[in-house]
mmCIF file of the C-alpha atoms, coordinates in Angstrom:
data_MODEL
# 
_entry.id   MODEL 
# 
loop_
_atom_site.group_PDB 
_atom_site.id 
_atom_site.type_symbol 
_atom_site.label_atom_id 
_atom_site.label_alt_id 
_atom_site.label_comp_id 
_atom_site.label_asym_id 
_atom_site.label_entity_id 
_atom_site.label_seq_id 
_atom_site.pdbx_PDB_ins_code 
_atom_site.Cartn_x 
_atom_site.Cartn_y 
_atom_site.Cartn_z 
_atom_site.occupancy 
_atom_site.B_iso_or_equiv 
_atom_site.pdbx_formal_charge 
_atom_site.auth_seq_id 
_atom_site.auth_comp_id 
_atom_site.auth_asym_id 
_atom_site.auth_atom_id 
_atom_site.pdbx_PDB_model_num 
ATOM 1  C CA . MET A 1 1  ? 7.404   6.587   -8.924  1.00 0.00 ? 1  MET A CA 1 
ATOM 2  C CA . GLU A 1 2  ? 9.329   3.914   -7.188  1.00 0.00 ? 2  GLU A CA 1 
ATOM 3  C CA . ASN A 1 3  ? 13.003  3.552   -7.944  1.00 0.00 ? 3  ASN A CA 1 
ATOM 4  C CA . SER A 1 4  ? 14.063  -0.119  -8.508  1.00 0.00 ? 4  SER A CA 1 
ATOM 5  C CA . VAL A 1 5  ? 17.538  -1.577  -8.782  1.00 0.00 ? 5  VAL A CA 1 
ATOM 6  C CA . PHE A 1 6  ? 18.289  -3.841  -11.558 1.00 0.00 ? 6  PHE A CA 1 
ATOM 7  C CA . ASP A 1 7  ? 18.653  -7.369  -10.460 1.00 0.00 ? 7  ASP A CA 1 
ATOM 8  C CA . PRO A 1 8  ? 19.505  -9.994  -13.148 1.00 0.00 ? 8  PRO A CA 1 
ATOM 9  C CA . LYS A 1 9  ? 18.169  -12.943 -11.079 1.00 0.00 ? 9  LYS A CA 1 
ATOM 10 C CA . THR A 1 10 ? 14.645  -11.716 -11.134 1.00 0.00 ? 10 THR A CA 1 
ATOM 11 C CA . LYS A 1 11 ? 11.877  -11.289 -13.710 1.00 0.00 ? 11 LYS A CA 1 
ATOM 12 C CA . VAL A 1 12 ? 8.856   -8.860  -13.677 1.00 0.00 ? 12 VAL A CA 1 
ATOM 13 C CA . ALA A 1 13 ? 5.443   -10.610 -13.919 1.00 0.00 ? 13 ALA A CA 1 
ATOM 14 C CA . ALA A 1 14 ? 2.102   -8.859  -14.532 1.00 0.00 ? 14 ALA A CA 1 
ATOM 15 C CA . VAL A 1 15 ? -0.948  -10.322 -12.917 1.00 0.00 ? 15 VAL A CA 1 
ATOM 16 C CA . TYR A 1 16 ? -4.284  -9.092  -14.451 1.00 0.00 ? 16 TYR A CA 1 
ATOM 17 C CA . TYR A 1 17 ? -7.659  -9.466  -12.721 1.00 0.00 ? 17 TYR A CA 1 
ATOM 18 C CA . ASN A 1 18 ? -11.087 -7.948  -12.847 1.00 0.00 ? 18 ASN A CA 1 
ATOM 19 C CA . GLY A 1 19 ? -11.523 -8.868  -16.435 1.00 0.00 ? 19 GLY A CA 1 
ATOM 20 C CA . TRP A 1 20 ? -8.174  -7.623  -17.525 1.00 0.00 ? 20 TRP A CA 1 
ATOM 21 C CA . LYS A 1 21 ? -8.949  -4.067  -16.348 1.00 0.00 ? 21 LYS A CA 1 
ATOM 22 C CA . THR A 1 22 ? -6.474  -4.006  -13.336 1.00 0.00 ? 22 THR A CA 1 
ATOM 23 C CA . TYR A 1 23 ? -3.092  -5.347  -13.091 1.00 0.00 ? 23 TYR A CA 1 
ATOM 24 C CA . HIS A 1 24 ? -0.152  -5.517  -10.413 1.00 0.00 ? 24 HIS A CA 1 
ATOM 25 C CA . LEU A 1 25 ? 3.428   -5.886  -11.214 1.00 0.00 ? 25 LEU A CA 1 
ATOM 26 C CA . PHE A 1 26 ? 5.496   -8.473  -9.131  1.00 0.00 ? 26 PHE A CA 1 
ATOM 27 C CA . ARG A 1 27 ? 9.226   -9.266  -9.195  1.00 0.00 ? 27 ARG A CA 1 
ATOM 28 C CA . ILE A 1 28 ? 10.083  -12.899 -8.944  1.00 0.00 ? 28 ILE A CA 1 
ATOM 29 C CA . ARG A 1 29 ? 13.392  -14.326 -8.215  1.00 0.00 ? 29 ARG A CA 1 
ATOM 30 C CA . THR A 1 30 ? 14.418  -16.932 -10.815 1.00 0.00 ? 30 THR A CA 1 
ATOM 31 C CA . ASP A 1 31 ? 17.343  -18.522 -8.752  1.00 0.00 ? 31 ASP A CA 1 
ATOM 32 C CA . VAL A 1 32 ? 15.183  -20.276 -6.215  1.00 0.00 ? 32 VAL A CA 1 
ATOM 33 C CA . THR A 1 33 ? 14.213  -23.909 -5.451  1.00 0.00 ? 33 THR A CA 1 
ATOM 34 C CA . LEU A 1 34 ? 10.564  -24.888 -6.106  1.00 0.00 ? 34 LEU A CA 1 
ATOM 35 C CA . SER A 1 35 ? 9.728   -24.572 -2.210  1.00 0.00 ? 35 SER A CA 1 
ATOM 36 C CA . ARG A 1 36 ? 10.937  -20.996 -2.298  1.00 0.00 ? 36 ARG A CA 1 
ATOM 37 C CA . LEU A 1 37 ? 8.960   -20.335 -5.575  1.00 0.00 ? 37 LEU A CA 1 
ATOM 38 C CA . LYS A 1 38 ? 5.933   -21.616 -3.899  1.00 0.00 ? 38 LYS A CA 1 
ATOM 39 C CA . GLY A 1 39 ? 6.638   -19.363 -1.036  1.00 0.00 ? 39 GLY A CA 1 
ATOM 40 C CA . GLN A 1 40 ? 6.842   -16.282 -3.521  1.00 0.00 ? 40 GLN A CA 1 
ATOM 41 C CA . LEU A 1 41 ? 3.640   -17.309 -5.260  1.00 0.00 ? 41 LEU A CA 1 
ATOM 42 C CA . ASP A 1 42 ? 1.823   -17.474 -1.825  1.00 0.00 ? 42 ASP A CA 1 
ATOM 43 C CA . GLN A 1 43 ? 3.123   -13.995 -0.981  1.00 0.00 ? 43 GLN A CA 1 
ATOM 44 C CA . ILE A 1 44 ? 1.705   -12.677 -4.196  1.00 0.00 ? 44 ILE A CA 1 
ATOM 45 C CA . ASN A 1 45 ? -1.575  -14.571 -3.717  1.00 0.00 ? 45 ASN A CA 1 
ATOM 46 C CA . ARG A 1 46 ? -1.965  -12.955 -0.200  1.00 0.00 ? 46 ARG A CA 1 
ATOM 47 C CA . GLN A 1 47 ? -1.242  -9.478  -1.742  1.00 0.00 ? 47 GLN A CA 1 
ATOM 48 C CA . LEU A 1 48 ? -3.921  -9.970  -4.317  1.00 0.00 ? 48 LEU A CA 1 
ATOM 49 C CA . ASN A 1 49 ? -6.441  -11.230 -1.883  1.00 0.00 ? 49 ASN A CA 1 
ATOM 50 C CA . TYR A 1 50 ? -5.683  -8.234  0.333   1.00 0.00 ? 50 TYR A CA 1 
ATOM 51 C CA . ARG A 1 51 ? -6.351  -5.879  -2.508  1.00 0.00 ? 51 ARG A CA 1 
ATOM 52 C CA . ASP A 1 52 ? -9.735  -7.446  -3.193  1.00 0.00 ? 52 ASP A CA 1 
ATOM 53 C CA . THR A 1 53 ? -11.205 -7.088  0.285   1.00 0.00 ? 53 THR A CA 1 
# 
């Protein structure tokens, strides 16, 4: 199990795929601008697409 440090400026989000059978947890920072949020979402998308191939 991975140790995680509590960071009050983040939220944990679950992304479900494959018909809700599989999920992946991501930590998203909440104190960012919209452009940085887009960067975080792009990174999540790349990770999910990498897992599907």
